[in-house]
C-alpha positions as CSV (number, residue, x, y, z in Angstrom):
1,M,-146.6,52.8,61.9
2,V,-145.5,55.1,59.1
3,T,-146.9,58.2,60.9
4,I,-145.7,57.3,64.4
5,P,-142.5,59.3,65.4
6,A,-139.5,57.4,66.7
7,A,-139.9,58.7,70.2
8,A,-143.1,56.7,70.6
9,W,-141.0,53.5,70.6
10,R,-139.5,54.4,73.9
11,G,-142.0,52.6,76.0
12,E,-143.4,49.1,76.1
13,F,-146.8,48.2,74.6
14,A,-149.0,49.8,77.3
15,V,-146.9,53.0,77.3
16,R,-147.1,53.3,73.5
17,A,-150.9,52.8,73.7
18,L,-151.1,55.4,76.5
19,T,-148.9,57.8,74.5
20,I,-150.4,57.6,71.0
21,G,-154.1,57.1,71.9
22,P,-154.6,60.2,74.1
23,V,-152.9,62.5,71.6
24,V,-155.2,61.4,68.8
25,G,-158.2,61.3,71.2
26,L,-157.5,64.8,72.4
27,C,-157.3,66.3,68.9
28,L,-160.4,64.6,67.7
29,G,-162.2,65.2,71.0
30,A,-161.5,68.9,70.7
31,L,-162.8,68.9,67.1
32,A,-165.9,67.1,68.2
33,W,-166.5,69.6,71.0
34,L,-165.9,72.5,68.6
35,D,-168.2,71.0,66.0
36,S,-171.0,70.0,68.3
37,G,-170.7,72.7,71.0
38,F,-171.2,70.0,73.7
39,W,-168.2,69.3,75.9
40,L,-169.6,65.9,76.7
41,S,-169.3,64.8,73.1
42,G,-165.7,65.9,73.2
43,V,-165.1,63.8,76.3
44,V,-166.8,60.8,74.8
45,V,-164.7,61.1,71.6
46,F,-161.5,61.5,73.6
47,V,-162.1,58.4,75.7
48,V,-163.5,56.1,73.0
49,V,-161.1,57.2,70.1
50,G,-158.1,57.6,72.4
51,T,-158.6,54.1,73.9
52,L,-159.3,52.3,70.6
53,Y,-156.7,54.1,68.6
54,G,-154.0,53.7,71.2
55,V,-154.6,50.0,71.6
56,L,-155.0,49.3,67.8
57,M,-151.9,51.4,66.9
58,A,-149.7,49.8,69.6
59,R,-150.9,46.3,68.3
60,R,-150.1,47.3,64.7
61,M,-146.7,48.6,65.7
62,A,-145.9,45.3,67.5
63,R,-147.2,43.3,64.5
64,Y,-145.0,45.1,62.0
65,W,-141.9,45.1,64.2
66,P,-142.1,42.1,66.5
67,G,-138.3,42.2,67.2
68,A,-138.9,45.5,69.1
69,R,-139.7,43.5,72.3
70,D,-136.1,42.3,72.3
71,L,-134.7,45.8,72.6
72,N,-134.8,48.4,75.4
73,G,-136.5,51.7,74.9
74,E,-133.4,53.7,74.0
75,Q,-132.4,51.0,71.4
76,R,-135.8,51.0,69.8
77,V,-135.8,54.8,69.5
78,A,-132.2,54.8,68.1
79,V,-133.2,52.2,65.5
80,A,-136.5,53.9,64.5
81,R,-134.8,57.3,64.3
82,A,-131.9,56.0,62.2
83,V,-134.3,54.3,59.8
84,R,-136.6,57.3,59.5
85,R,-133.6,59.5,58.7
86,G,-131.8,57.1,56.4
87,E,-128.7,56.9,58.6
88,A,-126.6,54.3,60.2
89,V,-127.4,53.6,63.9
90,G,-123.8,55.0,64.5
91,A,-124.9,57.6,67.1
92,A,-125.2,55.3,70.1
93,P,-127.7,56.4,72.7
94,A,-126.6,56.9,76.3
95,G,-125.6,53.6,77.9
96,T,-124.8,51.7,74.7
97,S,-121.5,50.9,73.0
98,D,-120.2,50.4,69.5
99,A,-120.9,46.7,69.9
100,D,-124.5,47.6,70.5
101,D,-124.6,49.6,67.3
102,A,-123.5,46.5,65.4
103,R,-126.1,44.4,67.2
104,L,-128.7,46.9,66.1
105,S,-128.1,46.3,62.4
106,Q,-130.6,43.5,62.1
107,P,-133.3,45.5,64.0
108,V,-132.7,48.3,61.5
109,I,-133.5,45.9,58.6
110,D,-136.5,44.5,60.5
111,Y,-137.9,48.0,61.2
112,R,-137.4,48.9,57.5
113,D,-139.3,45.8,56.5
114,G,-142.1,46.6,58.9
115,L,-142.4,50.2,57.6
116,R,-142.6,48.9,54.0
117,A,-145.2,46.3,55.0
118,A,-147.3,48.9,56.9
119,A,-147.1,51.3,53.9
120,E,-148.2,48.6,51.5
121,T,-151.3,47.6,53.4
122,G,-153.0,51.0,53.1
123,W,-152.6,51.6,49.4
124,W,-156.1,50.4,48.5
125,L,-157.7,53.1,50.8
126,R,-156.3,56.0,48.7
127,W,-159.4,56.1,46.5
128,L,-161.6,56.4,49.6
129,L,-159.6,59.4,50.8
130,I,-160.4,61.2,47.5
131,F,-164.1,60.5,48.0
132,I,-163.9,61.7,51.7
133,L,-162.0,64.8,50.5
134,V,-164.9,65.7,48.1
135,V,-167.4,65.2,50.9
136,A,-165.3,67.3,53.2
137,V,-165.2,70.2,50.7
138,G,-168.9,70.1,50.4
139,T,-169.4,69.9,54.2
140,A,-166.9,72.8,54.8
141,V,-168.8,75.0,52.3
142,W,-172.2,74.1,53.9
143,D,-170.9,74.7,57.4
144,W,-169.3,78.0,56.4
145,Q,-172.6,79.1,54.8
146,Y,-175.2,77.7,57.2
147,G,-173.4,76.4,60.3
148,S,-172.1,78.0,63.4
149,W,-168.5,79.3,63.7
150,G,-167.5,76.1,65.5
151,N,-168.9,74.0,62.6
152,A,-167.0,76.1,60.1
153,I,-163.7,76.0,62.0
154,A,-164.0,72.2,62.6
155,S,-164.8,71.6,59.0
156,A,-161.9,73.7,57.9
157,I,-159.5,71.8,60.2
158,Y,-160.8,68.5,58.9
159,L,-160.4,69.7,55.3
160,V,-156.8,70.8,55.9
161,A,-156.0,67.5,57.5
162,L,-157.5,65.6,54.6
163,L,-155.7,67.8,52.0
164,A,-152.4,67.0,53.8
165,E,-153.2,63.3,53.8
166,V,-154.1,63.2,50.1
167,F,-151.3,65.5,48.7
168,W,-148.5,65.7,51.3
169,M,-148.5,62.3,52.9
170,P,-147.6,60.3,49.7
171,K,-144.5,62.4,49.2
172,Y,-143.5,62.1,52.8
173,Q,-144.1,58.3,52.7
174,T,-142.0,58.0,49.6
175,R,-139.1,59.9,51.2
176,L,-139.5,57.9,54.4
177,L,-139.3,54.6,52.6
178,A,-136.3,55.8,50.6
179,N,-134.6,56.7,53.8
180,A,-135.5,53.3,55.3
181,D,-133.9,51.6,52.3
182,Q,-130.8,53.6,52.7
183,A,-130.5,52.8,56.4
184,A,-131.1,49.1,55.7
185,A,-128.3,49.1,53.1
186,L,-126.0,50.7,55.6
187,A,-127.0,48.1,58.2
188,R,-126.3,45.3,55.8
189,K,-122.8,46.6,55.3
190,A,-122.3,46.6,59.1
191,L,-123.4,42.9,59.3
């Protein structure tokens, strides 16, 4: 939920699953095709990962912010965007009023609580990422030396993604949670 952009909240459960899953499936499917050289492996990864990730992430989103089902798509996006930016919901989306902005104060607090809960559940996996990063460095060196150009490029992309996850993501998450706390404080004043 921490990495999902506000725009993904526009649709209901099925739309969220069909939005998030194929994007991740396409990226990993392309890497699988590039790494293996077989387009069929890319298609299989796209279908399997896209389906599983989409459904699992949509379920996770619903679990951490159950109150989202009581809002329409524009309201969910407005709440998620305000929380992620650390702002009040003040900028009403089209078709809403100032009364709706006040009504969105509790969902802002609930979304912030969901973000915090989602961020706290993954802390124990940080050590595993360090191990995977070490393995990825070794694999990238091996692929660069002995593999095909597709292996080398795929390994380099995996390595860059892991480096971002290990070094950039904690800073981003800290800033995001600080913004969420700020938005929740503003929402509490509006209540």
